[in-house]
C-alpha positions as a Markdown table, in Angstrom:
| # | Residue | x | y | z |
|---|---|---|---|---|
| 1 | Met | 55.8 | -21.9 | 137.8 |
| 2 | Ala | 59.3 | -22.3 | 136.6 |
| 3 | Leu | 58.6 | -19.9 | 133.7 |
| 4 | Ser | 57.4 | -17.2 | 136.1 |
| 5 | Arg | 60.6 | -17.5 | 138.2 |
| 6 | Arg | 62.7 | -17.0 | 135.1 |
| 7 | Ser | 60.8 | -14.0 | 134.0 |
| 8 | Arg | 61.1 | -12.4 | 137.5 |
| 9 | Ser | 64.9 | -13.0 | 137.5 |
| 10 | His | 65.2 | -11.5 | 134.1 |
| 11 | Arg | 63.4 | -8.4 | 135.1 |
| 12 | Thr | 65.7 | -7.8 | 138.1 |
| 13 | Ile | 68.9 | -7.4 | 136.0 |
| 14 | Asp | 70.8 | -4.1 | 137.2 |
| 15 | Tyr | 72.4 | -2.0 | 134.4 |
| 16 | Trp | 73.7 | 0.9 | 136.5 |
| 17 | Pro | 77.2 | -0.4 | 137.3 |
| 18 | Gly | 77.9 | -0.8 | 133.6 |
| 19 | Phe | 76.6 | 2.6 | 132.8 |
| 20 | Val | 78.8 | 4.1 | 135.6 |
| 21 | Asp | 81.8 | 2.2 | 134.2 |
| 22 | Ala | 81.2 | 3.5 | 130.7 |
| 23 | Leu | 80.7 | 7.1 | 131.9 |
| 24 | Ser | 84.0 | 6.9 | 133.9 |
| 25 | Thr | 85.8 | 5.6 | 130.9 |
| 26 | Leu | 84.4 | 8.5 | 128.8 |
| 27 | Leu | 85.4 | 11.0 | 131.4 |
| 28 | Leu | 88.9 | 9.6 | 131.6 |
| 29 | Ala | 89.2 | 9.8 | 127.8 |
| 30 | Ile | 88.0 | 13.4 | 127.8 |
| 31 | Met | 90.4 | 14.4 | 130.6 |
| 32 | Phe | 93.2 | 12.7 | 128.6 |
| 33 | Leu | 92.2 | 14.6 | 125.5 |
| 34 | Leu | 92.1 | 17.9 | 127.5 |
| 35 | Ser | 95.5 | 17.2 | 128.9 |
| 36 | Val | 96.9 | 16.6 | 125.5 |
| 37 | Phe | 95.3 | 19.8 | 124.2 |
| 38 | Val | 96.6 | 21.8 | 127.1 |
| 39 | Leu | 100.1 | 20.4 | 126.6 |
| 40 | Ala | 99.9 | 21.1 | 122.8 |
| 41 | Gln | 98.7 | 24.6 | 123.5 |
| 42 | Phe | 101.6 | 25.2 | 125.9 |
| 43 | Leu | 104.1 | 23.9 | 123.5 |
| 44 | Leu | 102.6 | 25.9 | 120.7 |
| 45 | Ser | 102.7 | 29.1 | 122.7 |
| 46 | Arg | 106.3 | 28.5 | 123.6 |
| 47 | Glu | 107.1 | 28.0 | 120.0 |
| 48 | Ile | 105.3 | 31.2 | 119.0 |
| 49 | Ser | 106.9 | 33.3 | 121.7 |
| 50 | Gly | 110.3 | 32.0 | 120.6 |
| 51 | Lys | 109.5 | 33.0 | 117.0 |
| 52 | Asp | 108.5 | 36.5 | 118.2 |
| 53 | Asp | 111.8 | 36.9 | 120.0 |
| 54 | Val | 113.6 | 35.8 | 116.9 |
| 55 | Leu | 111.5 | 38.3 | 114.8 |
| 56 | Asn | 112.2 | 41.1 | 117.2 |
| 57 | Arg | 115.9 | 40.4 | 117.1 |
| 58 | Leu | 115.8 | 40.3 | 113.3 |
| 59 | Asn | 113.9 | 43.7 | 113.3 |
| 60 | Ser | 116.5 | 45.3 | 115.6 |
| 61 | Gln | 119.3 | 44.0 | 113.3 |
| 62 | Ile | 117.5 | 45.4 | 110.3 |
| 63 | Asn | 117.2 | 48.8 | 112.0 |
| 64 | Glu | 120.9 | 48.7 | 112.9 |
| 65 | Leu | 121.8 | 47.8 | 109.3 |
| 66 | Thr | 119.5 | 50.6 | 108.0 |
| 67 | Gln | 121.3 | 53.1 | 110.3 |
| 68 | Leu | 124.7 | 51.8 | 109.1 |
| 69 | Leu | 123.6 | 52.2 | 105.5 |
| 70 | Ala | 122.5 | 55.8 | 106.1 |
| 71 | Leu | 125.8 | 56.5 | 107.7 |
| 72 | Glu | 127.6 | 55.0 | 104.8 |
| 73 | Lys | 125.5 | 57.0 | 102.3 |
| 74 | Ser | 126.3 | 60.3 | 104.2 |
| 75 | Gly | 129.9 | 59.4 | 104.3 |
| 76 | Lys | 129.9 | 58.7 | 100.7 |
| 77 | Gln | 128.3 | 62.0 | 99.9 |
| 78 | Asp | 130.9 | 63.8 | 102.1 |
| 79 | Leu | 133.6 | 62.0 | 100.2 |
| 80 | Glu | 132.0 | 63.0 | 96.8 |
| 81 | Asp | 131.8 | 66.6 | 97.9 |
| 82 | Ser | 135.4 | 66.6 | 99.1 |
| 83 | Leu | 136.4 | 65.0 | 95.8 |
| 84 | Ala | 134.5 | 67.7 | 93.8 |
| 85 | Ser | 136.2 | 70.4 | 95.9 |
| 86 | Leu | 139.6 | 68.9 | 95.3 |
| 87 | Gln | 138.9 | 68.7 | 91.6 |
| 88 | Ala | 137.8 | 72.3 | 91.5 |
| 89 | Ser | 141.0 | 73.4 | 93.3 |
| 90 | Leu | 143.1 | 71.3 | 91.0 |
| 91 | Ser | 141.5 | 72.9 | 88.0 |
| 92 | Ala | 142.1 | 76.4 | 89.4 |
| 93 | Ser | 145.7 | 75.5 | 90.2 |
| 94 | Glu | 146.2 | 74.2 | 86.6 |
| 95 | Ser | 144.7 | 77.3 | 85.1 |
| 96 | Glu | 146.9 | 79.5 | 87.4 |
| 97 | Arg | 150.0 | 77.5 | 86.4 |
| 98 | Ser | 149.1 | 77.9 | 82.7 |
| 99 | Arg | 148.7 | 81.7 | 83.2 |
| 100 | Leu | 152.1 | 81.9 | 85.0 |
| 101 | Gln | 153.8 | 79.9 | 82.3 |
| 102 | Thr | 152.3 | 82.3 | 79.7 |
| 103 | Leu | 153.5 | 85.3 | 81.6 |
| 104 | Leu | 157.0 | 83.8 | 82.0 |
| 105 | Ser | 157.3 | 83.1 | 78.3 |
| 106 | Gln | 156.1 | 86.6 | 77.5 |
| 107 | Gly | 158.5 | 88.1 | 79.9 |
| 108 | Ser | 161.5 | 86.3 | 78.5 |
| 109 | Gly | 160.8 | 87.6 | 75.1 |
| 110 | Ser | 160.1 | 91.2 | 76.0 |
| 111 | Ser | 163.5 | 92.2 | 77.5 |
| 112 | Asp | 164.8 | 93.4 | 74.2 |
| 113 | Thr | 161.6 | 95.3 | 73.5 |
| 114 | Ala | 161.9 | 96.9 | 76.9 |
| 115 | Asn | 165.4 | 98.1 | 76.2 |
| 116 | Gln | 164.2 | 99.5 | 72.9 |
| 117 | Lys | 161.4 | 101.4 | 74.6 |
| 118 | Ile | 163.8 | 102.8 | 77.1 |
| 119 | Gly | 165.8 | 104.3 | 74.3 |
| 120 | Glu | 162.7 | 105.7 | 72.7 |
| 121 | Leu | 161.5 | 107.2 | 76.0 |
| 122 | Ser | 164.9 | 108.8 | 76.6 |
| 123 | Gly | 164.6 | 110.6 | 73.2 |
| 124 | Glu | 161.1 | 111.7 | 74.0 |
| 125 | Leu | 162.3 | 113.0 | 77.4 |
| 126 | Asp | 164.9 | 115.2 | 75.7 |
| 127 | Ala | 162.2 | 116.5 | 73.3 |
| 128 | Glu | 159.9 | 117.2 | 76.3 |
| 129 | Arg | 162.6 | 119.1 | 78.0 |
| 130 | Gln | 163.0 | 121.3 | 74.9 |
| 131 | Asn | 159.2 | 121.8 | 74.9 |
| 132 | Ser | 159.2 | 122.7 | 78.5 |
| 133 | Ala | 161.8 | 125.4 | 77.9 |
| 134 | Arg | 159.6 | 126.9 | 75.2 |
| 135 | Ala | 156.6 | 126.6 | 77.4 |
| 136 | Leu | 158.4 | 128.6 | 80.2 |
| 137 | Ser | 159.0 | 131.4 | 77.8 |
| 138 | Gln | 155.4 | 131.3 | 76.8 |
| 139 | Val | 154.4 | 131.4 | 80.4 |
| 140 | Asp | 156.4 | 134.6 | 81.0 |
| 141 | Leu | 154.7 | 136.1 | 78.0 |
| 142 | Leu | 151.3 | 135.0 | 79.4 |
| 143 | Asn | 152.1 | 136.6 | 82.8 |
| 144 | Gln | 152.7 | 139.9 | 81.1 |
| 145 | Gln | 149.4 | 139.6 | 79.2 |
| 146 | Ile | 147.6 | 138.7 | 82.5 |
| 147 | Ala | 149.0 | 141.7 | 84.2 |
| 148 | Ala | 147.6 | 143.9 | 81.4 |
| 149 | Leu | 144.2 | 142.1 | 81.6 |
| 150 | Arg | 144.1 | 142.7 | 85.4 |
| 151 | Ala | 144.5 | 146.4 | 84.7 |
| 152 | Gln | 141.7 | 146.3 | 82.2 |
| 153 | Ile | 139.5 | 144.3 | 84.7 |
| 154 | Ala | 140.1 | 146.9 | 87.4 |
| 155 | Ala | 138.9 | 149.6 | 85.0 |
| 156 | Val | 135.8 | 147.5 | 84.1 |
| 157 | Glu | 135.1 | 146.9 | 87.8 |
| 158 | Ser | 135.2 | 150.6 | 88.6 |
| 159 | Ala | 132.8 | 151.2 | 85.7 |
| 160 | Leu | 130.6 | 148.3 | 86.9 |
| 161 | Gln | 130.4 | 149.8 | 90.4 |
| 162 | Ala | 129.3 | 153.1 | 88.9 |
| 163 | Ser | 126.7 | 151.2 | 86.9 |
| 164 | Glu | 125.5 | 149.3 | 90.0 |
| 165 | Ala | 125.0 | 152.6 | 91.8 |
| 166 | Lys | 122.9 | 153.8 | 88.9 |
| 167 | Asp | 121.0 | 150.5 | 88.9 |
| 168 | Ala | 120.3 | 150.7 | 92.6 |
| 169 | Ala | 118.8 | 154.2 | 91.9 |
| 170 | Ser | 116.8 | 152.7 | 89.1 |
| 171 | Gln | 115.6 | 149.8 | 91.2 |
| 172 | Thr | 114.4 | 152.3 | 93.8 |
| 173 | Lys | 112.5 | 154.1 | 91.2 |
| 174 | Ile | 111.0 | 150.8 | 89.8 |
| 175 | Ala | 110.0 | 149.8 | 93.3 |
| 176 | Asp | 108.3 | 153.2 | 93.8 |
| 177 | Leu | 106.6 | 152.8 | 90.4 |
| 178 | Gly | 105.5 | 149.3 | 91.4 |
| 179 | Arg | 104.1 | 150.5 | 94.6 |
| 180 | Arg | 102.2 | 153.2 | 92.8 |
| 181 | Leu | 101.0 | 150.7 | 90.2 |
| 182 | Asn | 99.7 | 148.4 | 93.0 |
| 183 | Val | 98.0 | 151.3 | 94.6 |
| 184 | Ala | 96.4 | 152.2 | 91.3 |
| 185 | Leu | 95.4 | 148.6 | 90.6 |
| 186 | Ala | 93.9 | 148.3 | 94.1 |
| 187 | Gln | 92.0 | 151.5 | 93.5 |
| 188 | Arg | 90.7 | 150.2 | 90.2 |
| 189 | Val | 89.7 | 146.9 | 91.9 |
| 190 | Gln | 87.9 | 148.8 | 94.6 |
| 191 | Glu | 86.2 | 150.9 | 92.0 |
| 192 | Leu | 85.2 | 147.8 | 90.0 |
| 193 | Asn | 83.9 | 146.2 | 93.3 |
| 194 | Arg | 81.9 | 149.3 | 94.0 |
| 195 | Tyr | 80.4 | 149.3 | 90.6 |
| 196 | Arg | 79.8 | 145.5 | 90.8 |
| 197 | Ser | 78.1 | 146.1 | 94.1 |
| 198 | Asp | 75.9 | 148.8 | 92.5 |
| 199 | Phe | 75.2 | 146.5 | 89.6 |
| 200 | Phe | 74.1 | 143.7 | 92.0 |
| 201 | Gly | 72.0 | 146.1 | 94.0 |
| 202 | Arg | 70.2 | 147.3 | 91.0 |
| 203 | Leu | 69.6 | 143.8 | 89.7 |
| 204 | Arg | 68.4 | 142.8 | 93.1 |
| 205 | Glu | 65.8 | 145.5 | 93.0 |
| 206 | Ile | 64.8 | 144.6 | 89.4 |
| 207 | Leu | 64.7 | 140.8 | 89.9 |
| 208 | Ser | 63.8 | 140.5 | 93.6 |
| 209 | Asp | 60.3 | 139.2 | 92.8 |
| 210 | Arg | 61.5 | 136.1 | 90.8 |
| 211 | Glu | 61.9 | 132.8 | 92.7 |
| 212 | Asn | 64.0 | 131.1 | 90.0 |
| 213 | Ile | 66.7 | 133.8 | 90.1 |
| 214 | Arg | 69.3 | 133.7 | 92.9 |
| 215 | Ile | 72.7 | 135.1 | 93.9 |
| 216 | Val | 75.6 | 132.7 | 94.3 |
| 217 | Gly | 78.7 | 134.5 | 95.5 |
| 218 | Asp | 79.5 | 137.2 | 92.9 |
| 219 | Arg | 77.1 | 135.8 | 90.3 |
| 220 | Phe | 73.5 | 136.1 | 89.3 |
| 221 | Val | 72.0 | 132.6 | 88.5 |
| 222 | Phe | 69.0 | 132.2 | 86.2 |
| 223 | Gln | 67.4 | 128.8 | 85.9 |
| 224 | Ser | 67.3 | 127.7 | 82.2 |
| 225 | Glu | 63.5 | 127.1 | 82.5 |
| 226 | Val | 63.0 | 130.8 | 83.1 |
| 227 | Leu | 64.8 | 131.8 | 79.9 |
| 228 | Phe | 64.6 | 128.9 | 77.4 |
| 229 | Pro | 62.3 | 126.1 | 76.3 |
| 230 | Ser | 63.5 | 122.5 | 77.0 |
| 231 | Gly | 66.4 | 121.6 | 74.7 |
| 232 | Gly | 66.3 | 125.0 | 72.9 |
| 233 | Asn | 68.4 | 128.1 | 72.9 |
| 234 | Glu | 65.8 | 130.8 | 71.8 |
| 235 | Leu | 64.8 | 133.1 | 74.6 |
| 236 | Asn | 61.1 | 132.7 | 75.5 |
| 237 | Pro | 59.0 | 135.8 | 76.3 |
| 238 | Ala | 59.6 | 135.6 | 80.0 |
| 239 | Gly | 63.4 | 135.3 | 79.3 |
| 240 | Gln | 63.3 | 138.2 | 77.0 |
| 241 | Glu | 61.6 | 140.3 | 79.6 |
| 242 | Glu | 64.2 | 139.4 | 82.2 |
| 243 | Met | 67.1 | 140.1 | 79.8 |
| 244 | Ser | 65.6 | 143.4 | 78.9 |
| 245 | Lys | 65.7 | 144.5 | 82.5 |
| 246 | Leu | 69.3 | 143.3 | 82.7 |
| 247 | Ala | 70.2 | 145.3 | 79.6 |
| 248 | Ala | 68.7 | 148.5 | 80.9 |
| 249 | Ala | 70.6 | 148.1 | 84.2 |
| 250 | Leu | 73.9 | 147.4 | 82.3 |
| 251 | Ile | 73.4 | 150.5 | 80.0 |
| 252 | Asp | 72.8 | 152.7 | 83.0 |
| 253 | Leu | 75.8 | 151.3 | 84.9 |
| 254 | Ala | 78.1 | 151.6 | 81.8 |
| 255 | Lys | 77.5 | 155.4 | 81.9 |
| 256 | Glu | 78.9 | 155.6 | 85.4 |
| 257 | Ile | 82.0 | 153.3 | 85.1 |
| 258 | Pro | 85.1 | 155.2 | 84.1 |
| 259 | Pro | 86.5 | 154.2 | 80.7 |
| 260 | Glu | 89.8 | 153.2 | 82.1 |
| 261 | Ile | 88.1 | 150.3 | 83.9 |
| 262 | Asp | 88.1 | 147.5 | 81.3 |
| 263 | Trp | 84.9 | 145.6 | 82.6 |
| 264 | Val | 82.9 | 142.9 | 80.9 |
| 265 | Leu | 79.8 | 140.9 | 81.7 |
| 266 | Arg | 80.5 | 137.2 | 81.4 |
| 267 | Val | 77.5 | 135.0 | 80.5 |
| 268 | Asp | 78.1 | 131.3 | 81.3 |
| 269 | Gly | 75.8 | 128.5 | 80.1 |
| 270 | His | 75.4 | 125.3 | 82.0 |
| 271 | Thr | 73.4 | 122.1 | 81.5 |
| 272 | Asp | 72.5 | 119.0 | 83.5 |
| 273 | Asn | 74.3 | 115.6 | 83.0 |
| 274 | Val | 71.5 | 114.1 | 80.8 |
| 275 | Pro | 73.2 | 113.5 | 77.4 |
| 276 | Leu | 71.4 | 114.6 | 74.3 |
| 277 | Ser | 70.2 | 112.1 | 71.8 |
| 278 | Gly | 72.4 | 113.6 | 69.0 |
| 279 | Asn | 69.5 | 113.6 | 66.5 |
| 280 | Gly | 68.4 | 117.2 | 67.3 |
| 281 | Arg | 69.9 | 120.5 | 66.5 |
| 282 | Tyr | 72.7 | 120.1 | 69.0 |
| 283 | Val | 75.0 | 117.1 | 69.2 |
| 284 | Asp | 75.8 | 117.4 | 72.9 |
| 285 | Asn | 75.5 | 119.6 | 76.0 |
| 286 | Trp | 78.6 | 121.6 | 75.1 |
| 287 | Glu | 76.9 | 123.0 | 72.0 |
| 288 | Leu | 73.6 | 123.6 | 73.9 |
| 289 | Ser | 75.2 | 125.5 | 76.8 |
| 290 | Ser | 77.4 | 127.6 | 74.4 |
| 291 | Ala | 74.3 | 128.3 | 72.2 |
| 292 | Arg | 72.3 | 129.5 | 75.2 |
| 293 | Ala | 75.0 | 131.8 | 76.4 |
| 294 | Thr | 75.5 | 133.2 | 72.9 |
| 295 | Ser | 71.8 | 133.7 | 72.6 |
| 296 | Val | 71.7 | 135.8 | 75.8 |
| 297 | Val | 74.7 | 137.9 | 74.6 |
| 298 | Lys | 73.1 | 138.6 | 71.3 |
| 299 | Phe | 69.9 | 139.6 | 72.9 |
| 300 | Leu | 71.7 | 142.0 | 75.2 |
| 301 | Ile | 73.6 | 143.5 | 72.2 |
| 302 | Ser | 70.2 | 144.0 | 70.4 |
| 303 | Lys | 69.1 | 146.0 | 73.5 |
| 304 | Gly | 72.0 | 148.4 | 73.3 |
| 305 | Val | 74.7 | 146.8 | 75.5 |
| 306 | Pro | 78.1 | 147.3 | 73.9 |
| 307 | Ala | 79.4 | 144.0 | 72.3 |
| 308 | Asp | 82.9 | 144.6 | 73.6 |
| 309 | Arg | 81.5 | 144.4 | 77.2 |
| 310 | Leu | 80.1 | 140.9 | 76.8 |
| 311 | Val | 81.6 | 137.4 | 76.9 |
| 312 | Ala | 79.8 | 134.1 | 76.2 |
| 313 | Ala | 81.1 | 130.8 | 77.5 |
| 314 | Gly | 79.6 | 127.3 | 77.5 |
| 315 | Phe | 80.5 | 124.7 | 80.2 |
| 316 | Gly | 78.2 | 121.8 | 79.4 |
| 317 | Gln | 77.5 | 119.6 | 82.4 |
| 318 | Tyr | 81.0 | 119.7 | 83.8 |
| 319 | Gln | 80.6 | 122.4 | 86.5 |
| 320 | Pro | 77.6 | 121.4 | 88.5 |
| 321 | Ile | 76.5 | 123.3 | 91.6 |
| 322 | Ala | 74.4 | 120.5 | 93.0 |
| 323 | Pro | 75.8 | 117.0 | 93.1 |
| 324 | Gly | 73.8 | 113.9 | 92.3 |
| 325 | Asp | 71.4 | 112.7 | 89.7 |
| 326 | Ser | 68.1 | 113.7 | 91.3 |
| 327 | Lys | 65.5 | 115.9 | 89.6 |
| 328 | Glu | 66.2 | 118.7 | 92.0 |
| 329 | Ala | 70.0 | 118.6 | 91.4 |
| 330 | Arg | 69.5 | 118.6 | 87.6 |
| 331 | Asp | 67.1 | 121.5 | 87.8 |
| 332 | Gln | 69.6 | 123.5 | 89.7 |
| 333 | Asn | 72.5 | 122.7 | 87.3 |
| 334 | Arg | 70.5 | 123.9 | 84.2 |
| 335 | Arg | 71.3 | 127.6 | 84.5 |
| 336 | Ile | 72.7 | 130.8 | 83.1 |
| 337 | Glu | 75.2 | 132.6 | 85.3 |
| 338 | Leu | 76.1 | 136.4 | 85.0 |
| 339 | Lys | 79.3 | 137.8 | 86.4 |
| 340 | Leu | 80.6 | 141.4 | 86.2 |
| 341 | Thr | 84.4 | 141.2 | 86.0 |
| 342 | Glu | 87.5 | 142.6 | 84.2 |
| 343 | Lys | 89.0 | 141.4 | 80.9 |
């Protein structure tokens, strides 16, 4: 029974007040520690802010010292420049002083020399006066000679005027002769143009049925394919036929043109711009164009055309009538041109 009462009393022990006391103590300790931390933080922040102020003051002092140093450097540079200028001025002054001293020393020693020169100049002046007197006498003599020359010039001028009158008459005659010559030349040109027109008219009638022959300005143009084989200079049968017709027309026309008109038929050979290989008979297009023109001339001579009325010229590929590198342009540029003109 007693044991049961002790057990019941033991079970009814209350721990809560002790727990509350311990918790309160712990809270008081924490609050104390927080107060200490806040106070330390406050003191530390004040210390840091004080150091920042000090650092700012030091930075401002450093900036002021830097500016003062820059001013000192500029002042030093100005002083150095002024010193260099003063040294240069001093050097110039010393050199000028040396020059003046030299001139002074020379001047002190040249007084005797100057007196000597004055004496020499006086003697020379007397000699010059004598020479002047002689010169005056010579001037008088020259004046007399000039008067005689003027008389001669007057005579020459009168003769020149007579010659100019004759020359004016001669110029009038020359002008009249020139006018007559121009009229005669114009008549000859007109006659040549008339015969050239007749020549073109006859050739038009003879060659009107050929498509590869055309008229360009005052020239007849034969395509090379009509007259020659490719790369050759020997007239083919068709070319010989056309040149025979041309020779007959030339022979008939030569009978009508007066002998005083010195006409010629110029035969010009032209090629395209394709270079030759150089391994064949002809080295380049110059030789080929010249050979073709010469071949036409020789054929016309063989048909009775006078050789002194024919001219052969080769132009190679350097005077094309169709620009470009197309087949059509090259076909047009390979040609023989005939032109009736004067020597």
